[in-house]
matplotlib code that plots the C-alpha trace (Angstrom):
import matplotlib.pyplot as plt

x = [12.7, 13.7, 15.0, 11.9, 9.7, 11.7, 11.4, 7.6, 7.3, 9.3, 7.2, 4.0, 5.4, 6.3, 3.0, 1.2, 3.5, 2.8, -1.0, -0.6, 1.3, -1.3, -4.2, -2.5, -1.5, -5.2, -6.1, -3.7, -5.0, -8.4, -7.1, -5.5, -9.0, -9.8, -10.5, -9.2, -5.5, -3.0, -5.7, -4.9, -1.1, -2.1, -4.3, -1.8, 0.7, -1.7, -2.2, 1.6, 1.8, -0.7, 1.1, 4.1, 2.5, 1.1, 4.4, 6.1, 3.6, 4.0, 7.9, 7.4, 9.5, 8.5, 6.6, 6.8, 4.9, 7.0, 10.2, 8.4, 7.1, 10.5, 12.0, 9.0, 9.5, 13.3, 12.8, 10.0, 11.6, 14.8, 12.7, 13.1, 10.8, 7.9, 7.2, 7.6, 5.3, 2.8, 2.8, 2.5, -0.5, -2.1, -1.6, -3.0, -6.4, -6.6, -7.1, -10.9, -12.0, -8.7, -6.4, -9.0, -9.3, -5.5, -5.3, -8.0, -6.1, -2.4, -2.7, -3.8, -1.1, 1.5, 0.1, 0.0, 3.6, 5.2, 3.1, 4.3, 7.8, 7.6, 6.2, 8.6, 11.6, 10.4, 9.5, 12.9, 14.5, 12.4, 12.8, 16.5, 16.2, 16.3, 14.2, 13.2, 16.3, 18.6, 16.9, 19.2, 17.4, 20.7, 21.3, 18.0, 17.8, 18.5, 16.1, 13.6, 14.0, 13.8, 10.4, 9.1, 9.3, 7.8, 5.2, 3.9, 3.4, 1.7, -0.6, -1.5, -2.5, -4.6, -6.4, -7.6]
y = [-63.1, -66.0, -69.2, -70.8, -68.5, -69.6, -73.2, -72.8, -70.9, -73.5, -76.2, -74.6, -73.8, -77.4, -78.6, -76.5, -77.6, -81.5, -80.5, -79.0, -82.1, -84.6, -82.8, -82.7, -86.4, -87.1, -84.7, -86.4, -89.8, -88.6, -87.2, -90.5, -92.1, -90.0, -92.6, -90.6, -91.4, -88.6, -86.3, -87.7, -86.8, -83.2, -83.0, -84.5, -82.0, -79.2, -80.5, -80.6, -77.1, -75.9, -77.7, -76.1, -72.7, -73.2, -74.4, -71.4, -69.1, -70.7, -70.1, -66.8, -68.0, -66.3, -68.6, -68.4, -70.8, -71.4, -71.8, -74.3, -76.3, -76.6, -77.7, -80.2, -81.9, -82.2, -83.6, -86.0, -87.1, -87.9, -90.2, -93.2, -96.1, -94.9, -91.8, -93.8, -96.4, -93.8, -92.7, -96.4, -96.8, -93.9, -95.1, -98.5, -96.7, -96.8, -100.7, -101.2, -102.7, -104.5, -101.5, -99.2, -101.5, -101.7, -97.8, -97.3, -99.6, -98.4, -94.8, -93.2, -94.9, -93.7, -90.3, -90.1, -91.4, -88.9, -86.0, -87.0, -87.2, -83.7, -82.2, -83.5, -82.6, -79.0, -78.9, -79.8, -77.3, -74.5, -75.2, -74.8, -71.5, -72.6, -71.0, -72.2, -70.3, -72.3, -75.7, -78.3, -81.6, -83.6, -82.7, -84.1, -87.2, -89.5, -88.0, -88.0, -91.7, -92.4, -90.2, -92.0, -95.2, -93.9, -92.0, -95.3, -96.8, -93.2, -93.4, -96.9, -96.4, -93.2, -95.5, -98.0]
z = [10.2, 12.7, 11.8, 13.0, 10.8, 7.7, 8.5, 8.9, 5.6, 3.9, 5.4, 4.3, 0.7, 0.3, 1.6, -0.8, -3.6, -2.6, -2.7, -6.3, -7.5, -5.9, -7.5, -11.0, -10.9, -10.3, -13.1, -15.5, -14.6, -15.4, -18.8, -19.4, -19.7, -22.8, -25.5, -28.5, -29.2, -28.9, -27.4, -24.2, -24.4, -25.3, -22.3, -20.0, -21.2, -20.5, -17.0, -16.4, -17.7, -15.5, -12.4, -13.2, -13.5, -10.1, -8.5, -10.1, -8.6, -5.1, -5.2, -7.1, -10.1, -13.5, -16.0, -19.6, -21.4, -24.4, -22.3, -19.9, -22.8, -24.1, -20.7, -20.1, -23.4, -22.7, -19.2, -20.1, -23.3, -21.5, -19.1, -21.4, -21.3, -19.4, -21.5, -24.8, -23.1, -22.4, -26.1, -27.4, -24.9, -26.3, -29.9, -28.9, -28.4, -32.3, -32.0, -31.6, -28.3, -27.3, -27.9, -26.1, -23.2, -22.6, -23.2, -20.3, -17.9, -18.6, -19.6, -16.4, -14.4, -16.9, -17.0, -13.3, -12.8, -15.3, -13.9, -10.3, -11.4, -13.1, -10.3, -7.7, -9.8, -10.0, -6.5, -5.5, -8.0, -6.9, -3.3, -3.7, -5.3, -9.0, -11.8, -15.3, -16.7, -14.4, -14.9, -16.5, -17.3, -17.5, -13.9, -12.5, -14.8, -12.1, -9.6, -12.5, -13.0, -9.1, -8.9, -12.0, -10.2, -7.0, -9.1, -10.6, -7.0, -6.0, -9.1, -8.6, -5.1, -6.2, -9.0, -6.3]

ax = plt.figure().add_subplot(projection="3d")
ax.plot(x, y, z, "-o")
ax.set_aspect("equal")
plt.show()
């Protein structure tokens, strides 16, 4: 295999990964519209697990759902204010009319930005040869925070 072939394969793999992330950002934004409090969060987690399963397949990384759920929880939980805001936004849907309106407006952007950040973190991790077993949420915290901010912009533009 020549260096040129390796670069081409890498580009194709990253492009496929980026497409998977984009599709799952849109899916999680759609799930964010679910009017039932907390059901939206369960759905978004399912979308993110599916995204990670597909990214793992692209990079030929073994996927174990229980292990990945644990990793996802530790990564998103470490994200701070945006994930907490997402949970609070979901809970706001309990408040008739006003809370539901706020939830429908805010939840899709929150869901999209978190999904984007998770996808970007794992795309980078897998591209560098990492696996779920070698993943350390503490080492990617700064990059995750950066991708959350970028994800908010991306999700906002997708909503338009």
